C-alpha positions in Angstrom: -55.1 -3.2 14.2 -55.5 0.3 15.5 -54.6 3.3 13.3 -51.4 4.3 15.0 -50.0 0.8 14.6 -51.0 0.8 10.9 -49.3 4.1 10.4 -46.1 2.9 12.1 -46.1 -0.2 9.9 -46.6 1.9 6.7 -43.8 4.2 7.8 -41.4 1.2 8.2 -42.0 -0.2 4.7 -42.4 3.0 2.7 -39.4 4.4 1.0 -37.8 7.2 3.0 -36.9 10.4 1.4 -33.3 11.0 0.4 -33.2 13.3 3.4 -34.0 10.4 5.7 -31.3 8.3 4.1 -28.8 11.1 4.5 -29.8 11.6 8.1 -29.4 7.9 8.8 -25.9 7.9 7.4 -24.9 11.0 9.4 -26.4 9.5 12.5 -24.6 6.2 11.9 -21.3 8.1 11.6 -21.9 9.6 14.9 -22.9 6.4 16.7 -20.2 4.2 15.2 -17.6 6.9 15.9 -18.7 7.1 19.5 -19.3 3.4 20.3 -17.7 1.3 17.6 -19.4 -1.3 15.5 -20.1 -3.7 18.4 -21.5 -0.9 20.7 -23.7 0.8 18.1 -27.4 0.0 18.2 -29.7 0.5 15.2 -32.4 2.0 17.5 -30.0 4.7 18.6 -29.0 5.4 15.0 -32.6 5.7 13.9 -33.6 7.8 17.0 -30.8 10.3 16.3 -31.9 10.5 12.6 -35.5 10.9 13.7 -36.8 7.9 11.6 -38.2 4.5 12.2 -35.4 1.9 12.6 -36.9 -0.3 9.9 -35.6 2.2 7.4 -32.1 1.0 8.2 -33.2 -2.5 6.9 -35.0 -1.0 4.0 -32.1 1.1 2.8 -29.1 -0.8 4.0 -30.1 -4.3 5.0 -29.3 -3.7 8.6 -26.5 -2.6 10.8 -23.7 -4.3 8.8 -25.1 -2.8 5.6 -25.1 0.8 6.9 -21.6 0.3 8.2 -20.5 -1.0 4.8 -22.1 2.0 3.1 -20.1 4.3 5.4 -17.0 2.4 4.2 -18.0 3.0 0.6 -18.5 6.7 1.3 -15.0 6.9 2.9 -13.5 5.2 -0.2 -15.1 7.9 -2.4 -13.8 10.7 -0.3 -10.4 9.0 -0.2 -10.3 9.2 -4.0 -10.9 12.9 -3.8 -8.2 13.4 -1.1 -5.5 11.4 -3.0 -3.6 13.3 -5.6 -0.4 11.6 -6.7 0.7 14.9 -8.2 0.8 16.6 -4.8 4.1 16.7 -2.9 3.9 14.1 -0.1 3.8 16.6 2.7 0.9 18.4 1.1 -1.0 15.2 0.6 -0.6 14.3 4.3 -1.6 17.8 5.4 -4.7 17.4 3.2 -5.7 14.4 5.3 -5.1 16.3 8.5 -7.3 19.2 7.4 -10.0 16.7 6.4 -9.8 15.1 9.8 -10.0 18.5 11.6 -13.2 19.2 9.6 -14.7 15.8 10.6 -12.9 13.6 13.1 -15.5 10.8 13.0 -13.7 8.8 10.4 -10.6 8.7 12.6 -12.5 7.6 15.6 -14.3 4.9 13.6 -11.0 3.7 12.3 -9.6 3.5 15.8 -12.7 1.5 17.0 -12.3 -0.8 14.0 -8.6 -1.3 14.7 -9.1 -2.0 18.4 -12.2 -4.2 18.3 -12.0 -5.8 14.9 -13.8 -5.1 11.7 -17.0 -6.6 10.4 -15.6 -6.2 6.9 -12.3 -7.3 5.4 -9.8 -4.5 5.5 -8.5 -3.3 2.2 -4.8 -3.8 1.3 -2.4 -0.9 1.7 -0.3 -2.0 -1.3 -1.5 0.9 -3.5 -0.4 3.5 -0.8 2.9 1.7 -0.2 3.5 1.7 -4.0 3.0 5.5 -4.1 5.5 6.0 -1.3 8.0 3.6 -3.1 7.5 5.6 -6.3 8.2 8.9 -4.4 11.3 7.4 -3.0 12.5 6.1 -6.3 11.9 9.5 -7.9 13.9 11.2 -5.1 11.1 13.1 -3.5 11.3 11.1 -0.2 14.3 9.7 1.6 14.8 5.9 1.1 16.5 5.6 4.5 13.1 4.9 6.0 11.0 2.0 4.7 7.8 2.8 2.9 5.8 1.0 5.5 7.3 3.2 8.3 6.7 6.4 6.3 3.0 5.4 5.9 2.5 4.4 9.5 4.3 7.5 10.8 2.2 9.7 8.6 -1.1 8.1 9.6 -0.2 8.2 13.3 0.7 11.9 13.1 -2.6 12.7 11.3 -4.8 10.7 13.6 -3.1 11.5 17.0 -5.0 14.7 17.9 -8.3 13.0 17.5 -7.3 9.7 19.2 -5.7 11.4 22.2 -7.6 14.7 22.7 -7.0 14.8 26.5 -3.3 14.2 26.0 -3.2 16.9 23.3 -4.8 19.4 25.8 -2.3 18.5 28.5 0.7 18.8 26.2 -0.4 21.7 24.0 -2.7 23.6 26.3 -5.6 23.4 23.8 -7.6 20.7 22.1 -8.0 19.5 18.5 -11.1 21.6 17.9 -9.2 24.9 18.7 -8.4 26.7 15.5 -5.1 27.9 17.0 -4.1 24.4 17.8 -5.1 23.2 14.3 -2.9 25.9 12.7 0.1 25.3 15.0 -0.2 21.5 14.7 -0.4 21.8 10.9 2.7 23.9 10.8 4.6 21.6 13.1 3.5 18.5 11.1 4.7 20.2 7.9 8.1 20.6 9.4 8.2 17.0 10.5 7.2 15.8 7.0 9.9 17.9 5.4 12.4 15.7 7.3 11.2 12.8 5.1 12.3 14.6 2.0 15.3 13.2 0.1 
């Protein structure tokens, strides 16, 4: 075995630094958001992270493992975003601001919805229960079903990132434009106020 091959083999089995693991996760977010689960390749994820692709197996057990880790990270961030004490319109706007800061999660969700998920999707019963509670307490109108409120809210939050060309044609600027983000947030707040009881 020649020395370069030995070095590559050692790199593939040695633990990566936390920085390498973080770079792999960031790279995976990019690739999965751009190409979906089916179109993503571990070699591209590793190349973008600047590490040997064997580190994906070492840290995550392969492509499905790194995808599952991204799902766990999303669930952690979801806990931080959710605050049952916030008024509903503020809660939805919090999600919108989060998506403006990093739209990769929206794009990944769209790919998962369109092409199928390698994991089992979580139930939405907890979110529906929160909307039902808000309706029972008189915060939200009960003339619209909790399922419709939830779907409408998600669609409005995700639309700028799922249809950026349409957004540019309609609004004259895209979802990365700070003026659009401000104007869209204000308009969404007005729409959400219509859901109040």
